[in-house]
C-alpha positions in Angstrom: 137.3 255.9 196.9 139.0 255.9 200.3 137.7 257.6 203.4 139.2 260.8 202.1 137.3 262.9 199.5 139.7 261.8 196.9 141.1 258.5 195.6 144.3 258.3 197.7 147.3 256.4 196.3 148.3 255.4 199.8 144.9 253.8 200.4 145.1 252.0 197.1 148.5 250.5 198.0 147.3 249.5 201.5 144.3 247.7 199.9 146.5 246.0 197.3 149.3 244.8 199.5 147.4 244.4 202.8 149.4 247.1 204.6 151.1 250.4 204.2 153.7 250.6 201.4 156.5 253.1 201.7 158.2 254.7 198.7 162.0 254.9 199.0 163.7 257.4 196.6 166.8 256.2 194.9 169.4 258.1 192.8 170.5 255.7 190.0 173.1 258.1 188.6 171.1 259.3 185.6 171.1 262.8 184.2 168.8 264.4 181.7 169.0 265.4 178.0 167.7 268.8 179.0 170.9 269.3 181.0 173.2 268.5 178.1 173.8 265.0 179.4 175.5 266.2 182.6 174.3 267.3 186.1 176.0 270.7 185.7 174.1 272.5 183.0 171.0 274.6 183.5 168.1 272.3 182.7 164.5 273.5 183.3 163.9 276.8 184.9 162.8 275.3 188.2 165.3 272.4 188.2 167.2 271.6 191.4 170.8 271.0 190.5 170.6 267.8 192.6 167.4 266.6 191.0 163.9 266.3 192.4 163.6 264.5 195.7 167.3 264.4 196.3 167.2 265.5 199.9 168.4 262.7 202.1 169.5 260.5 199.3 173.0 259.2 199.9 174.0 259.0 196.2 177.5 257.7 197.0 175.9 254.4 197.9 174.8 251.7 195.4 171.2 251.4 194.5 170.8 248.4 196.8 172.6 250.2 199.7 170.4 253.3 199.3 167.3 251.1 199.5 168.5 249.2 202.5 169.3 252.5 204.3 165.8 253.8 203.5 164.2 250.5 204.6 166.0 250.7 208.0 164.6 254.2 208.6 161.1 253.3 207.5 161.1 250.0 209.5 162.3 251.8 212.6 159.8 254.7 212.3 156.7 252.9 211.0 157.4 249.1 211.3 157.2 249.1 207.5 157.3 245.8 205.6 156.4 246.7 202.0 158.4 249.2 199.9 158.4 250.7 196.4 161.7 251.6 194.9 161.3 255.1 193.4 163.8 256.1 190.8 163.3 259.8 191.3 166.1 262.3 190.5 166.4 263.3 186.9 165.4 261.1 183.9 165.5 257.5 184.9 164.8 256.0 181.4 167.6 257.9 179.8 169.9 255.1 179.0 170.4 251.9 177.0 167.8 249.2 177.9 170.5 246.9 179.2 171.8 249.6 181.6 168.2 250.3 182.7 167.5 246.6 183.3 170.6 246.2 185.4 169.6 249.1 187.7 166.0 248.2 188.0 166.9 244.6 188.8 169.3 245.7 191.5 166.4 247.5 193.2 163.9 244.6 192.8 166.4 242.2 194.3 166.3 244.0 197.6 164.1 242.2 200.1 160.7 243.8 200.7 160.5 245.7 197.4 157.0 245.0 196.0 157.5 247.1 192.9 159.1 250.0 191.1 158.2 253.6 190.2 160.3 255.2 187.5 160.3 259.0 187.0 161.2 260.4 183.6 160.5 262.9 180.8 158.3 262.4 177.7 161.4 262.7 175.4 163.2 259.8 177.1 160.9 257.0 176.1 161.9 255.4 172.8 160.2 252.2 171.8 162.9 249.8 173.1 162.7 251.5 176.5 158.9 251.4 176.6 159.1 247.7 175.7 161.5 247.1 178.6 159.1 249.0 181.0 156.3 246.8 179.7 158.3 243.8 180.8 158.5 245.2 184.4 154.8 246.0 184.3 154.1 242.3 183.6 156.7 241.1 186.2 156.0 243.4 189.2 153.9 246.3 190.4 155.1 249.1 188.2 154.4 252.9 187.7 155.8 255.2 185.1 155.9 258.7 186.5 155.9 261.2 183.6 156.7 264.8 184.1 154.4 267.1 182.1 153.9 270.2 184.4 151.5 272.0 182.0 149.7 271.3 178.8 150.4 274.8 177.5 153.3 275.0 175.0 154.0 278.6 175.9 154.5 277.6 179.5 156.7 274.6 178.6 158.8 277.0 176.5 159.1 279.5 179.3 160.2 276.7 181.6 162.9 275.5 179.1 161.4 272.0 179.2 162.8 271.1 175.7 159.6 269.4 174.6 156.0 270.4 173.8 152.6 268.9 174.7 152.5 266.8 171.5 155.6 265.0 172.7 153.9 264.2 176.0 150.8 262.9 174.2 152.9 260.7 172.0 154.8 259.2 174.9 151.7 258.8 177.0 149.8 257.0 174.2 152.7 254.7 173.5 152.9 253.8 177.2 149.2 253.1 177.4 149.4 250.9 174.3 151.8 248.7 176.3 149.4 248.6 179.3 151.6 250.8 181.6 150.2 252.6 184.6 151.1 256.3 184.2 151.2 258.9 186.9 151.4 262.4 185.4 153.2 265.2 187.3 151.7 268.7 187.2 153.0 271.9 188.8 150.5 274.4 190.1 151.5 278.1 190.2 153.8 278.2 187.2 154.9 281.6 186.0 152.4 283.2 183.6 149.6 280.7 184.3 146.2 281.8 185.4 143.7 279.7 187.4 141.9 278.9 184.2 145.2 277.8 182.5 145.9 275.3 185.3 142.4 273.9 185.1 142.8 273.5 181.3 145.7 271.2 182.0 143.5 269.3 184.5 140.8 269.1 181.9 143.3 267.4 179.5 144.2 264.9 182.2 140.5 264.2 182.8 140.0 263.7 179.1 142.8 261.2 179.0 141.5 259.6 182.2 145.1 259.2 183.4 145.8 256.5 186.0 147.4 258.8 188.5 148.2 262.5 189.1 150.9 264.0 191.3 150.3 267.6 192.1 153.3 269.8 192.9 153.1 273.3 194.4 155.7 275.4 192.6 158.7 275.6 194.9 161.3 278.3 194.4 164.7 277.1 195.5 168.0 278.8 196.0 170.5 277.8 193.3 167.9 277.6 190.4 167.2 279.9 187.5 163.7 280.4 188.9 165.2 281.4 192.2 167.2 284.2 190.4 164.0 285.5 188.7 162.2 285.4 192.0 164.9 287.5 193.7 164.4 290.1 191.0 160.7 290.2 191.7 159.7 288.6 188.4 157.9 285.5 189.7 154.8 285.7 191.9 153.9 282.7 194.1 150.6 281.3 195.1 149.2 282.2 198.5 148.1 279.4 200.8 144.3 280.0 200.5 144.5 280.3 196.8 146.4 277.0 196.5 143.8 275.2 198.8 141.0 276.5 196.6 142.8 275.5 193.5 143.5 271.9 194.6 139.9 271.5 195.5 138.9 272.7 192.1 141.4 270.2 190.5 140.1 267.2 192.5 136.5 268.0 191.5 137.4 267.9 187.9 139.4 264.6 187.8 137.6 261.3 187.3 137.1 259.3 190.5 139.2 256.5 189.0 142.4 258.6 188.9 144.7 257.9 191.8 146.0 261.0 193.6 149.6 260.4 194.4 150.3 263.8 196.0 148.5 267.0 196.7 151.4 269.2 197.7 155.0 268.9 198.7 157.7 270.6 200.8 161.0 271.7 199.4 164.3 271.5 201.3 163.9 273.9 204.2 167.4 275.3 204.0 167.1 276.2 200.3 163.4 277.1 200.0 162.9 280.8 199.0 159.1 280.6 198.6 156.4 279.9 199.4 157.4 279.4 203.1 153.9 278.4 204.1 154.4 275.1 202.2 156.7 273.9 205.0 153.5 273.2 207.1 152.7 270.3 204.8 150.2 268.5 207.0 148.3 271.7 207.8 148.0 272.3 204.1 146.7 268.7 203.5 144.2 269.1 206.3 143.1 272.4 205.0 142.4 270.8 201.5 140.2 268.1 203.1 138.4 270.8 205.2 137.7 272.8 202.0 136.3 269.7 200.3 134.1 269.1 203.4 132.9 272.7 203.4 131.9 272.3 199.7 130.3 268.9 200.4 132.5 267.9 197.5 134.5 265.0 196.4 136.8 263.9 193.5 135.1 263.7 190.2 131.9 265.6 191.2 132.5 268.0 188.3 134.1 265.6 185.9 
């Protein structure tokens, strides 16, 4: 455990590599089967047409050029020396193994890259692709970031995810059989989910004792189907205090061995419809730690 009341991914990286490690998001040109194979169809209810984490990515550049541009910024701001290439927007295992290998290798060839993180969906991990990822796990520091969002099939159907929880479990188990580190993405505040529903998903992650968890606050963005529903008054959003209480409840129920990759996030300011309080990201993070202190609590205390 770090000095924080939870097992921080950033502290883990610092200990492993002897200094801060900065993730650099890269757009490798992939799309998603849930968007019909293009970047122009609807996809999930909450899906940003540009893909998650796309803000600031110069997708007209090659993978290596995107990473060099990110390195220049991180080095200037933080004197950074170590970097993880993060294949973030859309489904970054949706392609033939030889294509994936070429793109991952291009990233690893950039000086200063100490590893890879690859974001994808449970239905984009056929055995040949998982075998390829296992090669990278043996070769470098590697994380598979797997979008789940919720363990409830009714929620996944409402979100138009295109897969159920059983598909996630199959993909997760196949990845673990190959020794992969898996970080599971969860969204808190999804339409139709109660506090208890969200904790049910967390209980499942605790049962699996997943390697890492990335918590996302539901952001409602202009230009998404969810945004249209919100404008019609059909989607409530979590209030700040409720989110802080919820995250503290989540941390208490996750095993202390699970690395916490993220506790919240901030959507693109110019397109964020709600919740606007999420723009004060550091205040939210501090409030979560303060809540844990008030409870005299820490990650895993209710596991």
